[in-house]
C-alpha positions as CSV (number, residue, x, y, z in Angstrom):
1,M,-0.3,0.0,-0.1
2,I,2.0,3.2,-1.0
3,S,-1.0,5.6,0.0
4,P,0.1,7.1,3.8
5,R,-1.8,4.7,6.2
6,R,-4.8,6.5,8.4
7,T,-3.5,5.8,12.1
8,G,-5.3,6.3,15.9
9,R,-5.4,9.0,18.2
10,S,-3.2,6.8,21.0
11,A,-1.0,5.3,17.6
12,G,-0.5,8.2,15.3
13,P,2.7,10.2,15.2
14,G,4.3,11.5,18.2
15,A,2.1,9.0,20.5
16,T,3.8,6.8,22.5
17,Q,3.5,3.3,22.0
18,P,2.9,0.0,24.3
19,G,6.5,-0.7,25.4
20,G,7.3,3.1,26.0
21,F,8.8,3.7,22.6
22,R,7.6,7.3,20.6
23,V,6.6,7.2,17.1
24,P,8.2,10.1,15.9
25,R,5.9,13.0,14.8
26,P,7.0,14.4,11.2
27,P,7.9,17.8,10.9
28,L,6.1,18.9,7.9
29,G,2.9,18.7,6.9
30,Y,1.8,17.3,3.6
31,L,-1.3,18.4,1.5
32,G,-1.7,16.7,-1.6
33,G,-4.4,15.1,-3.7
34,N,-6.8,12.3,-3.7
35,R,-4.5,9.6,-2.6
36,L,-7.2,7.0,-4.8
37,N,-5.7,8.5,-7.9
38,L,-2.2,6.5,-8.5
39,G,-0.6,9.5,-9.7
40,D,-1.5,11.3,-6.4
41,A,-0.5,8.0,-4.5
42,C,3.1,8.3,-6.1
43,L,3.4,12.1,-5.8
44,Y,3.3,11.7,-1.8
45,E,5.7,8.8,-2.0
46,A,7.7,10.6,-3.9
47,A,7.4,13.9,-1.6
48,V,8.4,10.7,1.2
49,R,11.2,9.6,-0.6
50,L,12.3,13.6,-1.0
51,L,11.9,14.8,2.5
52,G,11.1,11.5,5.2
53,P,8.5,11.4,7.1
54,L,4.5,13.5,6.5
55,E,1.8,13.5,8.1
56,P,-0.9,14.0,5.3
57,F,-3.2,17.6,6.0
58,R,-6.7,16.4,5.0
59,P,-8.9,18.8,4.0
60,A,-12.1,20.1,6.8
61,G,-13.6,23.6,7.6
62,P,-11.7,26.5,8.8
63,F,-12.4,26.2,12.2
64,R,-11.5,22.1,11.7
65,I,-8.2,23.2,10.3
66,A,-6.8,25.5,12.9
67,S,-7.5,23.1,15.3
68,R,-6.2,20.1,13.4
69,L,-2.8,21.9,13.6
70,R,-2.4,22.6,17.1
71,L,-1.6,19.7,19.4
72,P,-3.9,18.2,21.6
73,G,-4.0,19.4,25.4
74,A,-1.0,22.2,24.1
75,G,-1.2,25.7,22.4
76,R,2.0,24.4,19.8
77,V,1.1,23.7,16.2
78,R,1.6,21.0,15.2
79,W,4.6,21.2,13.1
80,R,7.2,22.8,11.5
81,G,5.6,23.5,8.1
82,V,3.0,22.6,5.4
83,V,4.4,21.0,2.3
84,L,2.3,21.8,-1.1
85,G,3.0,18.6,-2.8
86,G,3.2,17.8,-6.6
87,G,-0.2,17.9,-8.5
88,T,-1.8,21.0,-9.9
89,L,-2.8,22.4,-6.6
90,L,-2.2,26.2,-6.9
91,N,-6.2,26.8,-7.0
92,D,-9.0,26.3,-4.6
93,Y,-8.4,22.6,-3.7
94,S,-5.4,23.9,-1.1
95,L,-6.1,27.7,-0.8
96,A,-8.0,27.4,2.5
97,R,-5.3,24.6,4.3
98,C,-2.6,27.0,2.9
99,R,-4.2,30.6,4.4
100,T,-4.7,28.8,7.7
101,A,-1.3,27.5,7.9
102,M,0.2,31.0,6.8
103,R,-2.0,32.7,9.5
104,L,-0.3,30.3,12.3
105,G,2.9,31.4,11.4
106,L,3.5,27.7,9.8
107,P,6.2,28.4,7.0
108,L,5.0,27.2,3.7
109,H,6.4,25.1,1.0
110,S,5.5,23.9,-2.7
111,L,7.1,20.9,-4.1
112,G,6.9,20.5,-7.7
113,T,3.1,21.6,-7.5
114,G,1.4,23.1,-10.8
115,A,-0.5,26.2,-11.0
116,G,-4.4,26.9,-12.6
117,S,-6.9,24.2,-13.2
118,G,-6.7,20.5,-12.2
119,G,-8.6,19.8,-15.3
120,H,-12.0,17.2,-14.3
121,N,-14.0,19.2,-12.0
122,M,-12.6,22.1,-12.6
123,P,-13.2,24.4,-15.4
124,G,-10.0,25.2,-17.5
125,V,-9.7,28.8,-16.2
126,V,-9.7,29.6,-12.6
127,D,-9.5,32.8,-10.5
128,L,-6.0,32.6,-8.6
129,S,-6.3,35.7,-7.6
130,G,-7.2,34.3,-3.8
131,W,-3.9,33.2,-3.9
132,R,-1.9,36.8,-4.5
133,P,-1.6,37.6,-0.5
134,I,-0.3,33.8,0.1
135,L,2.3,33.4,-2.6
136,P,4.7,35.9,-1.2
137,H,4.8,34.2,2.2
138,F,6.0,30.6,0.8
139,A,9.8,30.1,1.9
140,N,10.3,28.0,-1.0
141,L,7.8,27.9,-3.9
142,G,9.4,24.8,-6.1
143,V,6.5,24.7,-9.3
144,R,6.0,22.2,-12.3
145,G,7.2,24.1,-15.2
146,P,6.9,27.0,-17.2
147,L,3.1,28.0,-17.2
148,S,3.1,27.0,-13.3
149,L,6.0,29.3,-13.1
150,R,4.3,32.3,-14.9
151,M,1.1,32.3,-13.3
152,V,2.6,32.4,-10.0
153,E,4.6,35.2,-11.3
154,E,1.9,37.1,-12.2
155,L,0.6,37.1,-8.9
156,G,4.1,38.3,-7.2
157,A,6.0,35.1,-6.1
158,S,9.2,36.7,-7.5
159,Q,10.9,33.6,-5.3
160,A,9.5,30.7,-7.6
161,E,11.4,28.9,-9.4
162,I,10.9,25.3,-11.9
163,V,12.3,22.3,-10.1
164,G,9.9,19.5,-12.1
165,D,7.3,17.5,-11.2
166,A,7.3,15.4,-7.8
167,A,7.0,12.1,-9.5
168,L,10.4,12.7,-11.3
169,A,12.2,12.0,-8.2
170,F,11.5,8.6,-9.3
171,A,13.8,9.1,-12.4
172,H,16.8,6.5,-13.5
173,E,19.5,8.1,-14.9
174,R,19.6,5.6,-18.6
175,P,16.5,3.9,-19.9
176,V,15.8,0.9,-17.9
177,V,15.0,-0.4,-21.5
178,P,17.2,1.0,-23.9
179,R,15.3,-0.4,-27.0
180,P,12.7,-2.6,-26.9
181,A,12.9,-6.0,-28.9
182,V,9.1,-6.1,-29.2
183,K,7.1,-3.0,-30.1
184,R,4.8,-2.0,-27.4
185,F,2.4,0.3,-26.7
186,G,1.1,1.6,-23.0
187,V,-2.1,3.3,-22.9
188,N,-4.7,5.1,-20.7
189,L,-7.7,7.4,-21.3
190,V,-9.9,9.4,-19.0
191,R,-13.6,9.7,-19.5
192,P,-14.8,13.2,-20.3
193,F,-15.8,14.6,-17.0
194,K,-17.9,17.6,-15.8
195,F,-15.9,20.7,-17.5
196,A,-14.9,18.9,-20.3
197,D,-14.3,19.9,-23.7
198,Y,-14.3,16.9,-25.5
199,D,-16.7,13.9,-25.7
200,E,-16.8,9.9,-26.1
201,E,-15.9,10.3,-29.7
202,R,-12.2,11.7,-29.5
203,L,-11.5,8.5,-27.1
204,I,-13.1,6.1,-30.1
205,E,-10.5,7.9,-32.1
206,A,-7.7,7.2,-30.1
207,G,-8.9,3.7,-29.8
208,R,-9.1,3.5,-33.7
209,A,-5.1,4.9,-33.4
210,C,-4.7,1.8,-31.3
211,E,-6.1,-0.6,-33.7
212,E,-3.8,0.7,-36.0
213,L,-0.8,-0.1,-34.0
214,V,-2.0,-3.7,-33.2
215,R,-3.1,-4.2,-36.9
216,R,0.7,-3.2,-37.7
217,G,2.0,-5.9,-35.1
218,W,1.8,-3.5,-32.0
219,E,1.6,-5.4,-28.9
220,P,-1.0,-3.0,-26.3
221,V,-0.4,-2.8,-22.5
222,A,-3.1,-1.2,-20.6
223,V,-1.9,1.3,-17.5
224,P,-5.3,3.0,-15.9
225,M,-4.8,5.2,-13.2
226,V,-7.7,4.9,-11.7
227,D,-10.3,2.1,-11.6
228,E,-12.9,4.1,-13.6
229,D,-10.3,4.3,-16.3
230,V,-10.4,0.7,-16.6
231,G,-13.9,0.6,-17.9
232,T,-12.8,3.9,-19.8
233,L,-10.8,1.7,-21.8
234,E,-13.2,-1.5,-22.1
235,R,-15.5,1.2,-23.4
236,S,-12.9,3.0,-26.1
237,L,-10.5,0.6,-27.2
238,P,-11.8,-1.6,-30.0
239,A,-12.4,-5.5,-29.3
240,S,-9.6,-6.3,-31.5
241,V,-7.1,-4.2,-29.4
242,L,-8.7,-5.6,-26.1
243,R,-8.2,-9.5,-27.1
244,R,-4.6,-8.4,-27.2
245,L,-4.3,-7.2,-23.8
246,N,-3.4,-9.5,-20.7
247,R,-4.9,-7.9,-18.4
248,V,-6.9,-4.0,-17.6
249,E,-6.6,-3.5,-13.8
250,T,-5.0,-0.8,-12.1
251,P,-1.3,-0.5,-10.8
252,A,-1.1,-1.0,-7.5
253,S,2.4,0.9,-7.5
254,P,4.8,3.3,-9.2
255,A,6.7,-0.1,-9.5
256,E,4.3,-1.9,-10.9
257,V,3.6,0.9,-13.7
258,F,7.5,1.0,-13.8
259,R,7.3,-3.1,-14.7
260,R,4.3,-2.1,-17.8
261,V,5.7,0.6,-19.5
262,Q,9.3,-0.1,-18.9
263,D,9.1,-2.5,-22.2
264,C,6.7,0.0,-24.2
265,T,8.3,1.9,-27.3
266,V,6.3,4.9,-26.2
267,M,3.1,5.7,-24.1
268,I,0.2,6.8,-24.9
269,S,-1.5,9.0,-22.1
270,M,-4.2,10.9,-21.1
271,R,-3.5,10.7,-17.2
272,L,-0.8,13.4,-16.8
273,H,1.1,10.5,-14.3
274,G,1.1,8.4,-16.9
275,A,3.2,10.1,-18.7
276,V,5.2,11.5,-15.8
277,L,6.5,8.1,-14.5
278,A,6.9,6.7,-18.4
279,S,9.5,9.7,-18.7
280,C,11.1,8.2,-15.6
281,V,12.1,5.1,-17.2
282,G,12.9,6.7,-20.7
283,T,10.0,5.6,-22.3
284,P,8.6,8.1,-24.2
285,P,5.0,9.7,-24.0
286,V,2.5,10.7,-26.6
287,I,0.8,13.2,-24.1
288,V,-3.1,13.5,-25.1
289,S,-3.9,16.7,-23.4
290,Y,-6.6,17.7,-21.5
291,G,-5.6,21.3,-20.0
292,D,-2.9,23.3,-19.2
293,K,-1.6,21.1,-16.7
294,C,-0.5,18.5,-19.5
295,R,1.2,21.2,-21.5
296,D,2.9,22.1,-18.2
297,F,5.0,19.2,-18.1
298,A,5.8,18.6,-21.3
299,E,6.8,21.6,-22.1
300,S,9.4,21.7,-19.1
301,M,10.8,18.1,-20.4
302,D,10.3,19.9,-24.3
303,L,8.5,16.9,-25.2
304,A,6.0,19.9,-26.8
305,P,5.9,17.8,-30.5
306,F,4.0,15.0,-29.0
307,V,1.4,16.7,-27.3
308,T,-2.0,16.2,-29.4
309,P,-5.3,18.0,-27.5
310,I,-7.9,15.4,-26.7
311,H,-10.9,18.3,-28.4
312,T,-9.3,18.1,-31.8
313,L,-8.0,14.5,-31.6
314,R,-7.9,12.5,-34.3
315,A,-6.6,8.8,-34.9
316,A,-4.0,10.0,-37.6
317,D,-2.3,12.5,-34.3
318,V,-1.7,9.6,-32.3
319,L,-0.4,7.8,-35.2
320,D,2.3,10.0,-36.4
321,R,3.4,10.8,-33.3
322,V,3.9,7.0,-31.9
323,L,5.6,6.3,-35.4
324,E,7.6,9.6,-35.2
325,I,8.6,8.2,-31.7
326,D,9.9,4.7,-32.7
327,A,11.7,6.2,-35.7
328,A,14.0,8.3,-33.2
329,G,14.7,4.9,-31.3
330,E,17.3,4.6,-28.6
331,T,18.4,8.2,-28.9
332,L,14.9,9.5,-27.9
333,R,14.8,7.5,-24.9
334,A,17.9,8.2,-23.5
335,T,17.1,12.4,-23.6
336,I,13.9,12.0,-22.2
337,A,15.7,9.7,-19.7
338,G,18.4,12.4,-19.1
339,R,15.9,15.2,-18.7
340,A,13.9,13.6,-16.2
341,Y,17.3,12.4,-14.7
342,A,18.1,16.0,-14.8
343,Y,15.1,17.1,-12.7
344,R,15.1,14.3,-10.0
345,R,18.4,15.4,-9.2
346,R,16.7,19.3,-8.9
347,L,14.8,18.0,-7.0
348,E,16.8,16.3,-4.8
349,A,19.1,19.8,-4.4
350,Y,15.4,21.7,-3.5
351,A,14.5,19.2,-1.1
352,A,17.6,19.7,0.8
353,R,16.6,23.2,2.0
354,L,13.3,22.4,3.0
355,P,12.9,20.6,6.6
356,G,12.2,17.0,6.4
357,R,14.8,14.3,7.2
358,R,17.6,16.1,8.7
359,D,15.0,18.1,11.0
360,L,13.0,14.7,12.3
361,A,15.0,14.3,15.6
362,A,14.7,17.9,16.7
363,S,11.1,18.4,15.6
364,D,10.4,14.9,18.2
365,E,12.0,16.7,20.8
366,R,9.9,20.0,20.7
């Protein structure tokens, strides 16, 4: 299980256990996305890898948020700071919690966070003006890519810097498989959501591209990132593709995603972190974009030529990009792995400036 476990009050961080020993209290609270989404769970695991133990900062009303930030029976604040994790969180999703943390004097840090719409149940353009008085108070403001950087700088955040998507903390220095012997393509698709500017027909077009690849002898590999993606693949992919799939089930961990995609020539991904994790092992992604967050990552990795917008997608758009990646071969795989690994090193250097594992013992003594 890669998501953070729920613990009771008597056995939580900082509590005394039977036998008299204490579980160290994490020095940082973690503000992230829905842990039922494998992408968000991967981001939490990446943050722990970079910073050490973290305590999830779950949604609540303003009063409950303030009470949760204080230790039971004491006036002291619970953490030494709050980390805004990876994912597109610089929007209304985390605004109230960051505002409360700031008012309590807790330092704020971001770890490869994206700005703007998170897609799905958010409109494509969102109002970020509520962040204007908060962003200057971030002790460290590391964002995912150039679009996020531009958004926060327009709000007055002069200290912001690009550190890359936090999931690039999993990146390998070189492609795990330099050139797969068998041509395979990974695939995931996302059903139309509340504010989507596309319909099921665009997904069927993507399915037709997959059908043509299978006709040419390619092997498909399903990589759903959320359980509901399983049904989306089953509805969108033609029977000729579905018959060639060994299984259509959600991976349980980043390691399982890597096992599925490292032997692929290309990853066709609507889920942003399907593309990010593929890049970590040197598998080039075709990014089927449904919003700015996909372009933000693509531009940060110089992958813009391999982005195709979902709202105008045709089968030929996907097929042309897959064949271009195939023609580039081993050179492109090494280039993508190298870029991803450079961001891993940047994330590690950035994380070293944040209170984390190095401060755990001191934090527990307070």
